[in-house]
N, C-alpha and C positions, 0 to 999 in steps of 0.2 A: 106421474108418468103417463104417457099416452099409450094407446093400444099397441103401436108398433114397438115402442120401448119394451113393453111387457112381453110381447111376442118374442123379441130377440133375447130377452133375459131368460124366458122359459126354454128356448132352444139350448142356451148355454148350460142351464141347470140339467136338462135331459142328457146332454153329453157327459157331464161330470158324474151323474148318477151311476152310469155303467161301471165306474171304477171305484165306487165307495161301497165296500161290503156291509152287509147288515150287521148292526151292533157296533159301528165305528164311532170314534170320537173325531171331530172335524174342526179345524181352524179355517174359517173363511175370511180371507183378507179382502177388504173392500166389500164388506157384507151388506152395506146399505141398511135396509130395515129388517133384515133377517128372513127375507122371502125364501131363500134356499132352505133354511132350516125348517120353515113351515111346510114346504113342498116335500121335503125328504124326512119328515118326522117319523115315518115308518121304518127307516133304516138307521138314522143317526141317533145314538143314545145320549150323546153329550156334545154340544157345539159351543164354540167361542167365535165371535166375530169382532173384527176391528175395522173401523171406517172413519176417515177424517171428517166426513160430513155430519156425523152424529154429534149432538150437543150434550147428551146424557147417556148413562148406562141404561140399557133396556134388557129386561129379562123375559124369557118365554118359557114354555113348558119344558123344553129340553136344551135351551141355549141361553147365552148371555152375550150381549153386544156392548162393546166399549168404544168410546170416541178416541181417535188418535191415529197416529201413523205407525205402521209396522216397520221394523221390529221394536223401535225405541219405546213406544207407548204401551206395548202389550204387557200387562201386569200379571197375567196368568203364568204360572210356572208349571205347565203341563207338557206332556209329550203326546202328540196326536197320531192317529192312524192315517189320516189324510189331511192335506192342506189344499184349499182351493183358491185360485185366483181367476175369477171369471170376468173377463174384460177389464183387467186391472193393470197388467204388466205394461201396457202402452202408456199408462199414466205415471209411471215411475221414472223420475229423472235419471238419466244415465249415470250420473256421479254417485248414485246410491245403489246401483245394481249389485255390487259386491256385498255390501252389508245386508241387502235384502236377501240375497242367496244364502248368506251365512245364517241369517235369522231363520230361514226355512229349514236349513239343515239342523239347527239347534232344536226346533220345536217338532220335528218329524221323527217318528220312531224308525228304527232300522227295518227296511222292507216296506215302509209306508209309502203312500203315493202322493206326489205333488201334481195336481191336476190344474192345467192352465188352458184358458181359451184366450185367444188374441186375434183381433181382426186383421185381415190382409190389408196391405197398404191402400188399395183402391177404395176401401170402405170409407176412408175419410172424405173423399169426394162425394160419395153417395150420401153420407150422413149430412154433409153440408147442404146438399140440395134438399133433403128431407127436412132439415131444420129450417131452411129458408121458407119452405111451404108450411111450416108449423105442424108437420106430421110427427115429429119427435121433439123431445125436450132438449136434445143436444149432446147428452152423455159426456160433458166436459171435453169437447173436441180440442179446446185450446191446450189441453194437457197431453196430447198424444206424442209430442216430442219427435215426430217423424219416425216412430218405431218401425224397424224392419224385423219381421217375424223370424228371419234367419238368425237373428241374434239370440233367440230364446235358448237353444242348446248351448250356446257359449256362456250364457249367464249361469245356467244350472248344469255345470259339468262336473266331472270327477275332480277330486276323489269322493265327493259327497253324493253325487247323483249319477244315474245312468238313464238315458232316454229309452223308454220301452214302447212308446207309441207316438206317432205324429200322423195326423190325418187332417183333412179339411172337411167342412160341412157348410151348409147353406150356400150351395153352388160354388164352393171354393172361396167364399168371402170371409169365412172364419176358420181358424186353425185350432186344433186340439193337440196339446202336448201333455203326455203323461210321463213323469219321471219316477223312478224308484230310488229311495234312499239306500245307499250301499252301506 
């Protein structure tokens, strides 16, 4: 990853951190190499990550990462205090949104937080320019599916979830959604 990729990733992790209580168990969907677990090791007691770009299981001091797609390939049978999707939802094909939401409901404890960051629509154009000039690695732009952030509350709606926070950050270019499992 390039400097700007890392900077953007760190902003997203900082947003999520505010909603993860100390001593939490966390499922990070789209975990990449586990950077979030390393950055939040002082508050997360146990973490599980799943990412389709991984080729093997990776273990860290307080986490385990698995290759595969959520929810079908998640082999852990745990209930988590928090689930994070940091710049992931825009990569999920619309035809699997319902099973994705159902999976989040299955693995999140009652009262637990589902923490999502998703870029605003105009970000795709900005990222294309940055990729053209080789300032970023690209973040799988071809997988964004033209995602509209207004769809997020419709994907994660009752009876399983209630929206407790929606805000923007990075000059409105990114969105934070926090849902609570009912």
